[in-house]
C-alpha positions, 0 to 999 in steps of 0.5 A: 884921102891922103893918095900919096905918102901913105903906104896903107893899102886899106885907103883904096876905096872898092870903087877905086880898085874897080876903076884901076881893073877896068883900065886900057894900057894901049902901044899904038901902030907905030910906037916903040915901048922898052920896060915891063907892062905891070897891070890888072886891066886890059893891054893891046899893042899894036906897035913894038915892046921890048920888055914883058907884059903882065895883066890880070885881064887879057893882052892882045897885039895886032898883027904887026905888032912885036913884043920881045919879052915874056906874057904872062895873062887871063886870056891871050889873042896873039896876031903879031909876033912874041919873041919870049914865053907865053903863060895864059892861064884860061884862053889863048888864041893864035890868030893865023898871022901870029909867029910865036918863038918861046914856050906857050904855057896855058889851060886852053888854046885856039890856033887858026891856020897859018899861025907859027909856033917855035917852041913847047908847048902844055896844056891843063892846069898852069899850078899842076903843070909848074910843080911837075915842071919843077920836080922832072927839072931835078929829077932829069940829071944828076950829077957825081963828083968823082976825084978832084975835077972829074966829073960825072952826068948821069941822065935819067930815063925820061917818059916826056916824048912828045910822042909818048902818049900819041895814039893814032 
């Protein structure tokens, strides 16, 4: 099998795919990496990453870690600081030392006492949330131009209040 020079994905055997998806990526304590990570396997960050992480598996960050970018994963366990959005298709765990500066989109979430989260959180079926979010963005504001250079903005009423569904 020619590994290089062939663009045919059928050349990859099933065992090669299994090896790729079982691979792990580790960024050690004290290390700084600038760039994006896109992998099928697990990712562990104990140092600093400036860039986005996309994993088909699990992303874990240590308590002294810093990620300046977005994290997209099937599962995630965050102990360090994340400056960017989190999109987790299954379970997101925010440990007591976690500090999140960004929005969260996840199916399920566990937040330990002491975790800090600054942003918007949406939970449920990710596909439905994304569809609803994109349709809300287009219907929340309507801009109409009247006369040359005169712009009027009309805001439609929205029931997206944090407290609209709160029952005590």
